Residue, then its C-alpha position, 0 to 999 in steps of 0.5 A: m638680486h638672486l641672493h636676496k630672493n633666496s634669503f626671502l624664501t628662506i625667511i618665509f619657510l622658517l616662519l611657516c615651520e614655526i607656525l606649523f610646529a607651534q600648532q603641533q605643539k599646541l595640539s600635542d599638549f593635551y596628549l602629553i597630559q593624557r599620556q601621564y594617566e592613560s595607563l592607570p586602571e578604571n576608578d583610580p582617582s590618582a588620575l583626577p588631578l591630571v584630568a582636571k588639568l586637561i579640563r582647565k586647559a580645554k576651557t581656557e583654549n575653548n576646545p570643546t572636543q578636548l573638554f568633552l574627552g576630559y569629562k569622559d576621562a573624569r567619569y572613567y577614573s572617578s571612584d564615586p558613582h555619583i561623581k561619575l554621573k555628574y561628569a557624564d552630565s557635563a559631557i552631555y552638556v558639552a556635546m549638546a553645545k557642540k551640536d555633534d550627534s556622535l559625541l552626544s550619543s557617546a555621552y548618553m551611552s556613557k551615562g547609561i553605563v554608570y546607571y547600569f554597572y554602578f547602580k543597576k538602575y536598568k530603567l534609567a540605563l535603558n533611557e540613556y541607551l535609547k537616546a544614544f541609539d537615536k543619536n547614533k544614526n550617522n555613526k559608522d564606528p563598528y566598535y561603538r555600534n557593537k558596544l551599544n548593542y551589547h548594553i541593550g542586549v544586557v537589558k534584554s537578557y535581564i528581562g528574559y529575552y535571551r534569544d533576542a539578546l543572543d542575536d546582539f551578542e553574537e554580532g558583537r562577538e564576531f566583531f570583537e573576535s576579528e578586532i583582537q586579531k589585529y595589531q593595535h594600540p594597547n589601549l584599543m586591544y585592551g578595550n576590544q579584549r574586554g568587549y570580547l570576554n564580556t560578550i562571551h560571558q553574557m552569551v554563557v548566561c543566555y545559553r544557561k537560561l535557555g538550557e543549552n548547556k553544551k554551548a554554555d559550557s564550551l564558552i565557559a572553557l573558552g572564557l576561562f582560557k582567554s581571561s587567565k592569560n592576563t591579570d588585567y582581565k581579573q574581573e572577567h576571569s571572575y565572571f567565568l569562574k562564577e559560571e564554572g561554579i554554576r556548571r559544577f552545581r548543575n552537574k551535582d559537584y557541590k564541593g567543586a562548585v563551592s570551591t570555584i565560586s569562592a575563588a570568583l568572589p574576590g574579583i567580583i567584590d573588587a569590581k563592586d558588581f553587586a548584581w553578579l555577586t548576588v548570583a554567586y552567593s545564590f549558587l554558593g548557598r545552594s551548593k552548601w545547602e545540598q551538602g547539608n550546611t544549611a546554616e552557612a547557606v542561609n548566611d549566604y542567602k541573607r547576604i543577597d537580601s542585604v544587597f537588595v535592601k541597600h540597592n533596591f535591586v535583584l536579578p530574577e534568578v535569585r528570587e527563589i532564595y526567598v522561598d527557601l528562607i521562608n520555608y527554612y524559618g517556617q519549619r523552625n516555627d520562627t514566625s518573625q523571620s518567616l514573615h520578614f522574608t515573605r514581605q521581602l519576596i513581595k517587594v522583590d516580585k513588585i520590582l521585577e514586575e515593574d522592571f519587566v513591564y517598563l523595560s520590555s515596552k521601552i525596547h519594543r516601542e523605541y528600539d525594536t519597532d520591527k520586533l514588536l510583540r504580536d499575538t501569535e494566535r488570532v481569535q476565531r470567528k466561531s459564529w460562522m466557522i463551521v459553515t465556512s468549513y463545510i463550504i470549503a470542504c465541498f469546494i475542495i471535493l468538487f474541484g478535486a473531482f473535476y481535476l481528476v476527470l480532466r487529468f484522466k481524459s487528457r495526458k498529453n505531453v506537450a506543455g501548454q496544451n493541457n492546462i486550464l488557468g495555468i494548471n498543468l492537468a497532465g501532472g506537475s506543480l502550479a506554474l506561471s504562464e509565460e507572462g506570469a499571468f496566473r498563480v494561485r497565491s496565498y495572502k496572509k493579512t498581517e498587523i504590522a504598522d502601515d508606515i513600516v509596510a510602506s517603507i519595506l515595499a519601497k525597498l522591495k521595489d528598489f530591490e527588484e528594479n536594481r536586480e539585486f535578486l541576481d545575487g546568489n548569496i541573498r537570504l531572507k535574514s541578510l536582506a532583512k538586515s539590510f532593510g533594518i527590519n526583523h526577518n519574520y516581519l519581512s517574510e510576512i510583508i512579502h507573503e501579504h503583498k506578493g502572495c508567496n513566501f520569500h523563496l518563491y518570490l526570489c525564484e519568480l524574479r530570477i526566472g522572470y529575468i532569464t525568461k525576458k532575456l531569452n525572449t529579447d536577447q538572442a545571445y542568451l539562446k546559446y547559453s547552457s542552463t548552467a550558465l543561465a543558472k549562474e547568471c540569475g543567482i540560482t545555485s545549480r543547473s538542476n535547481f534552475s531546470k526545476i524552478f524554470q519548469q514550475v514558473n513557466g509551465m514547461s521545461y527549459i529545453q521545451y521553452l528554448s525550442k519554442i523560442k528558437a522555432e519562433v525566431s526561425n519562423a520570424a526569419i522565414s517570414v521576413e525573407e518571404 
């Protein structure tokens, strides 16, 4: 009987193993196919027969996840940009059918990258990025988030928002820099290294455009060093050679600029990146022009115009070559050519203007609602401004005279005995009473949308109720980031609704918390000011004492003595 039981268990175990290993084999078939082509470079069509095999298998087995990955691989390895778009659309279709927002976001971004890199259609690319952004709300993958931020940062850089773009790129740089320090699968390492190098390159461009040349130059040197180690990063190395050539041009080393930019051209041409190719030709031509080789320079400029004619695309920084061409042919009385390039310049300006208006409005309306452009100067009401100024001046003079008289008559040392409405007339700064009953507040009306204001006020309420202000590391930018809002907006909302700046707002919350503890918990009366400062998130004892004096109208020692006296008097009253 016992033998039969063991035999039965053995049979069950073998059946389970068979099922388990059969499933494992079934799942690994996709990997076995993918492993045969995953090491091939991007745009290598020799991978496509294997990708097609994977797609057929996914369709046969009704496996939407593998089908989605198959379409993405097909997009990656296809050499024809128009075919890439078709596969990108197929991936979007599968993700929609699967109702998976993470996959759908990835598919939209993939399509946006095709529009950006292979067509330089920034409008179409941004539309896809914004769709990806909308579907990315629940995606916790930091690699994906930084990749998306990178591509939107590129759009910002294109339309001249260099400082905003740098914020996106700096965040991406920190992420990729930390990732490449880890031990990872070669494919992940390759992707992170490329992300790191491309991010640095975009930062170089932004710093160059902002005139911060020292920062740009240090990143160029870093990029050249990092990209020269491995031939897999030939494209990225070419970008840094381009920027090194521009640096040499800026330093008037025109011979060195020609040599370096010429060395960059093959890699940029191989990558089919016609946008940066036009920039390279622009500085190559300008370097030759400075050397007196105007004929060669004009040929380089004409190559830029050929790209514009073919792709209907131009970067703002190459616009000036058309002015040089118009002047060049004008000085030689070549009316036909001068008129041709004048017409071309008009077309260039029209495209740049349309792109700027469309892209900037899209970014601010749909991606960066907390960074909406606002007019920084308000229209003054001139009709009553002079009268108002006289009234304010008279009030200040009268109030100042009243204050000086009272201060002269009364210079008592005991805090609280010489103040009116919480103003210490014996000297010092504006202060709150013990209950925070009075402080001269400065309210500044903002034009931030009501729904954004309501959302941030609710978050500030949670911030106060959860006592998050006790964290000594909290800063305006870090709090704004956690709220998902621009730090300037958060500052304006606090100023409007709390009547003070962010620093004073934190001080009042922290000192208010300690003051309440001193009044309600006698254990706190035994603590030193250093311990209390640390408890409420203030960096040092001296800062704590200074802020305590400003908020409560008396020093910490005076307040402590007052509380202890009240406790002692209360104890005597109880005994009696």
